[in-house]
N, C-alpha and C positions, 0 to 999 in steps of 0.2 A: 394427510397434511392439508391445511387450509390453502386457499389460493393466495399466492404472493405476487405482487406487482413490484418489480425492482427497476428503479431508475439507475442504471449502471453508470460507472465512471466513464468520462469521455476520454481520459488518458489511456492509451492502448495498453500499457503495462498493467495498470490498475484494473482495467476491464478484464484482462486475462485471469485475474484472481478469482473471478466468478464463473469460470468455465464449467465447473461441476454442476451448476444449477440451470444452465441455459437450455438444456434439453429435458428438464424435469417437467412432466405434464401439468403439474399444479403451479408452475412458475411462468409468469409473463415477464420477459426481460426486454427492457427498452433502453437504448442509449440516447436517442434524440426523439422524445415523445411529442413530436409536432405533427399535426394533421397536414398542413399545407407544405408542399415540397419547397417552394421558394423561401418561406419563412423558416423551414427546417435548415436550409443552407445559411440563411442570414444569422440564425441563432448559433450555428456551429462557428461561424467567423467571430461573432461577438464573444462567445465563451472561450474559445481556444486561443484567439489572437489578441482581442481587445480587452478581455477579462472583465467586461461589464455588459449589462443588458438594459437598453433604454426602454422606457415605458413599461416597467415591470408589472404594473397593475392590470394591463390588458392581456398579458400573456396567459393568464389562467383560463381564458376562453379559447385558447389555441391548443392547449395540451390535450393529448389523447386521454379520454376518460372511459375506461373499460366498464361495461355495465355489470358490475359484480358488487353486491351489497356489502358483503362481509369480508372483503379482501384485506390482506395485510400489505401495507405499502412500505418499501424500504428505499430511502433516498441516499445515494452516494454523492461524492463530489462531482460536479458543482451543484447538483440538483438540490442538495440539502438546504442551500442558501436561497436559490432562486425560487423554489417551490414555496418556501416560507414567505419571501418578500413579495411575491406576486399575489399572495392571498389564496393560492390554489388549495393548500392543505386545509385552511379554515373553511373554505367553500365546500370541499369534499366531505369534511366531517359533519357539516350541517346537512348535506344532501344524503350522506350515507353514515348515519350515526353509529353503526356497528363496525365501521372500518377502523383500522389501527395504523398509526403512522410512526415510523422509526427513521431517525437520521443516523447514518453510519459514516463517521469521519475518518478518512484514510490519509489525511495530510495535516500534520500538526501545525505547519506554518500558516496555512489558510485558516485553520481552526481558530488561531489567535485573533483573527480579524472578524470572526463571526459574532453577531449579537446574541450570544448564547443565553443570556438571562431572558430575553424576549422569546427566543425560539423554544425554550423549555415550557413556555405557557401554551404552546400550540402542539408540539410533538408529544407523543405518548412516551417516548424515550429517545435519548440521544446517547450514542455510543462513540467512544474513541479508543484506539489501540494502546494508548499510553496511560498507565495507572496513575502516575503523578499528576498529569494534566487533568485526568478525570476527577481526581480527588480535589484538586485546587479549584476546579470550575463546577463542582457538584453535578457532574454528569456521570454516565456509567462506562465502565471498562469492558471491552471485549477485544481479544487479540485479533491481529490481522488475519483475515481469511486467506486461504491459498488452495488452489486446485492443482494437485500434483499431476504432472504429465509423464507419460510412459516413454521416455526417451532412453536410448542406449548411448554409451560412450562412442564418440566418433574416432575410429581407429586412424583417421587421417589427420587428426589434430594433435599437436604436441601437448602432453600432459603438463599443466601448470602446477607449481607448488602453491601459488597464491594468486587469486583472481579478485579484481575489483571492477565493478561496472556501476557507475552512478554519476550524478551531478557533482560539479566541482564544489559548490556551496562553501567556498573559503577553505577547502581542504587540500588544494593542489600542492602546496608546499609540503604538507605532512605526507601526502601520498608519494611524492617524489623521494622524500627522506626514507620512507619505508622501502621503496623500490631500491634505493642505493644500498640500504642495509641488507636486503635480501640478495642483491647481486654480490655484495661483499662476502656473503656466506656461501656463494656458489649455487644459489637457488633460482628457480625460474619464475618470473612474474608475468602476468598479462593483465594490464590495467587499462580500462577504457574510461576516460574522464570526459564528461559531457559539459560543454559550455564554459570551459576554462578561459580566462582572459589571455590574449595573445602574449602578453608579457610574462605570463606564468609558465608557458609551455616550454618544456625542455625535451630534447630528443633522447630516445632510449629504445632499445630493441623491443622491450616489453611494455612500453607506454604508448597508448594510442589516444590522441585528442580528437574528439568528434563533436559535431555541432548539434546533432539530434539524437534522441533516445534510440537505443537499439531495439530491434524487433524482439518480442518476448521469447520466441522460440530460439533465436540466435543467442540471446542472453543466457537462457537455461543450458544450451549446449556448451557454452564456455564454462559455466559453473560445474556441470557434470564432468567435464574434462579437467577439473582442478582438484587438488587435495584439500585446499583451505580457502575460505572466503575472508576478505578484509572488510571489517566494519569500523568506520571512524565517525566520531561525533562531528557534526557540522556546527557552524557558528550559532551559538545560542540555543542549540537543540541537543538534548541527550536521550531522546526517544530512540528505541531500537527500531531499525528499518526493516523492510521486507527481506533484506539480504540475510538477516538472522533466521527468519522463518524458512526461507529457501534452503539455507544451510542445514537446518534440522530435518526438513522434509527429505532432502537428498543425502543426508548423513555425511555432511562435510564438516571439517574442522573450522573454527572461527578464530581469527586474530583481531583483537580490538583494543582500543584505548578507553572504552566506555565501561567503567566499573559497575554501572547500573545492571549490566548483564549478569552479575552474580546473584541477583534476585529473580532472574529468569527461570521459569519452571523447568526448562530443559538444561540448566547450567550443569556442566560436567567438566571439571578441570583437566580431564584427559583429552577433551575435544575442544575446549575453549581456553585460549591464552589471553589474559588481560595484561597489557604492557603499560608501564609508566614512561620508560625511555627506550630508545632504539636498542640499547645494549641488552634489554630484557628479551629481545627477539633472538632466539637461538635455533640452530639447525636441527637439534634433536627433537623439537616439537613437531616438525614436519616429517621426520623419519620414523617416529614411533607409531606403533599399530593403532588403528582407529578403534575407539570404543563406539558402541551403538547408542543412539539417543533413545531408542525404543519408541519412536514416533508411530502412532496408530491412527492417523487421519483426524486428529483433534482440530485442525485448522480448516477443515472443509467447510465451504459456505453452506452446505446442506445442514451441518450441525448448528450453524448460526441461525438458520431459519427455524429449526426445531426449538432452539433456545428462546427465540422470540415468541413462538407459538405457546410455549409452556410457562413463560415467566413474565410476560408483559401484559399489563392491564390498561385498557383505554382510559385516557384522561379527557375530561370535559374541556371544550374550547373556552379559553379565557380572553381571546383577542377580539 
């Protein structure tokens, strides 16, 4: 495999998706590719808290530049935007004409605000995990990557019939309604809702309101100790989240109000229930035997790198 330099996501949960490639000898994985330690922390503050970076044009002189002529570069959030805006990619392509540069977008909300038309003139390829968004914006589709962890069920944790871990994103009311329906059916929920407004929060034995994202390992343990994963559309977004990928990887059922999942390559009506109303949610779905998705590592980031290596051709700089 060619040498890959990956500018990984700064969001911890997204960063964990790439665990499979972090120890591969031909991969250089960087989360904050800044030479100077002070500027490194300054950039972390600006990216993670302030969501902007002043003086973008000067940052290209501060990024770590590995002395590899023919490397393949992969830029995740937020680097896909900042490396473009700073002129770093254009400069690298002139300095290393055989290098190849790919943007991999893992957040559809932030992707909507990107100057994709201009970025396509610099990147050799831009990928996103949602087929509809890819088609509408004339970029390429690739599913969310995921690095499976070898965790065992925790015997000390109560098995949930249904689990949800995610941002509120306008879904709190629906999440609570699903919780009430599950409780009515005598089923056990464990829902962790991140960032819900105080006025939306309602007490419940299985509803947990938290302010910050859960650690990836803790999140996976809750999923492994559940029969089924709840997947809900958020406001203005019908893209399938990484909850769907995780459910397939760990062979869990999925309960969702997103009919788009019927086009999903692993759709199986024995394991995936699409509901229109709360009355569609019935106890027998959670009690029936599990079918197997037949997952065989398709989402591993290693496969993504092989795909890039075998399918992407370098584009001349147009900026």
